[in-house]
C-alpha angles and dihedrals in degrees: 000000000000125000116242126216119228091252092051092049092052091046093047092051097058112122094252093048091048091050092050092048094050091051093055118098113258113263120232123213130206097183092113091050092050093046091049092048094045095050094044092046093052093044092048098052097036089049088055090048091048093048092049093048092044090053092047094238124155118277089241087067090057090054095046096045092037097056093038091054091041096061098032095048092039091054092044092050093048091050091048091051091047092051092045093052092044092048089052090050091048089051092053091045090053090053091049091052091048093051091047090054092048092050090050095048105031107018092157091056092049090049089052089053090055090047093052093044093057094037087062088054089061102263118134145159120012093348091057093047091049090053092049091048094048095049097044093049089066110059095197092049089046092055093043090052091051090048094054101033103037103027102025095231137107135211108264131207095194113124121229087213094056091047092051092046093049091049094047095044094050091044093054097039097049096032092059093061099076089052097053097088090055089064090070111079092188090073121079121234096263093049091050091050094049092049091045091051091050093049091047091050090051091049093049091049093047092049089053091049093048089050090052091050091052095048101030097248128146108285101216096040093050092046094052092044091057091043090053092050094051094041092053092052092048092048091053090051093048096051092042089056091045093052094044090050090060094042095052096032096238111182118235115255 
């Protein structure tokens, strides 16, 4: 989210600008879906790499397990996000249908709900009645008001398909990065791991920075926070593999 100068804010809040802005269709954003997919993709594959190296397994195992987990987990995560978004939309649709039924059967009761909602906001007398009359004359406005004021939700235009695609694309794109060094047979296992760790750290930091740019948060703090999250997950995988190698007596590659 960009920062506005004082002059830009005054210019953007002129009556004509406000009218134009309110007439535009609401924009949807999939930044959160992409950030979630990117972080999880990088954590997933680098955790596999860390576990393989910690257990002393061949680098080919890291490639096989890494890419297998990459596509399987990416697809699973995209489907989960799709179902989550669709369930939320179904929930809102059910509320809309319920409110439509209530308006048809007990319009006076629904009008009284509007009256009490705005009475609690400090409106009274003729002003309150004018608000009630204005809202209840427009069925769509009436339902939208009940959605936001009574149920705390809003109609959404975000697409479950776009959310799922953003999650899957970011998961695959970022999740592939930790596996790249393992495509070069000339490097030994430790060199591959060190390069993979460096690339993963860069990706975690960049994802945090991109997130901060989208939501106007401090760049460095957000970058290091995401790096810490990913690094912790990778460290857990590495030491788990290391301990299990000793427990099960796995020979070093």
